[in-house]
N, C-alpha and C positions, 0 to 999 in steps of 0.2 A: 737722703740718697740722691744724688745728681744722675740727671738723665740727659747724656749729650746727644742729640740726634745729626745724623750725615744724610742727606737726602740725596736721590739719584737724580729727579728733574723738579727744581724748585720751583719753575715755570708752571706746572701743574698744581701746586698746592694751594688750597683755598686760602683766599686772602686773610681770612678770620683765624689763621693758625699761624699769623704773623705777628710779632711783639711790634707794638706801635712805637716803642722808644728806639730799636736798632732796627727795624723794618726788614729783618730776617724771619724765618721760621722760628718757632719756640724752640729755646734750649732749656732744659730744666724748668718748665712752666711752671709758676705760682699764682694764686689767684689773690685778689683783694675783697675786703669785705664787700664792697658795692659790686662786686662780680665782675670786675676786669680783669684779665690774664696778663703777663709780661714774662718774659725770660727772668728766673731767679735774679742773675748778676744785674741785669738792667735795672730792675726796679729798688735793689739794693744799692745800685750805686747813685740813683736819682735820691733815694731817701736820705742817702749820707751827705748829699751836698743839702743846701739851705731849704729844699723842698721838704715839706710834710703832708703833701698831699697827693691824689691819684693824680698822675698825668692825664687822664682822660677827662673825669668828671669835678675833678678839685676838691674831693670829698677828702676830710681829714684823713693821714694814713701813716701808720708805724711799722717799722719792722716786725714787731711783735703781732701784728695783726695778719701777716700774709700766710697762707696755708696752699698746700701742695694743688695742683690742678686736678680737676676732676678725673676718675677714671676713664671717662669718655675722650676727655681730651688727649690724655696719655695715649690710650688704645689706638685712637686715630694717628696719632704722631707715629706711633709703633707700626703701623700698617703701611708708614709711607715710606719707611727706611728702604 
């Protein structure tokens, strides 16, 4: 399921709800086994390049290991729309 979010005021969004790859609020967020969260499109593109590690902690990572973001993250994002 793809969740695209549009925010009324991005300046008021907590920085922890921003993707560290695109530096924008999460769009269809997913989590890595190491606990980091990214936009699904961003981390997919990252892993399709020669990278096979998490962009933040550099632990080994594959597309198969990605999981949907937690309900808490999705609920917070839903409230910000």
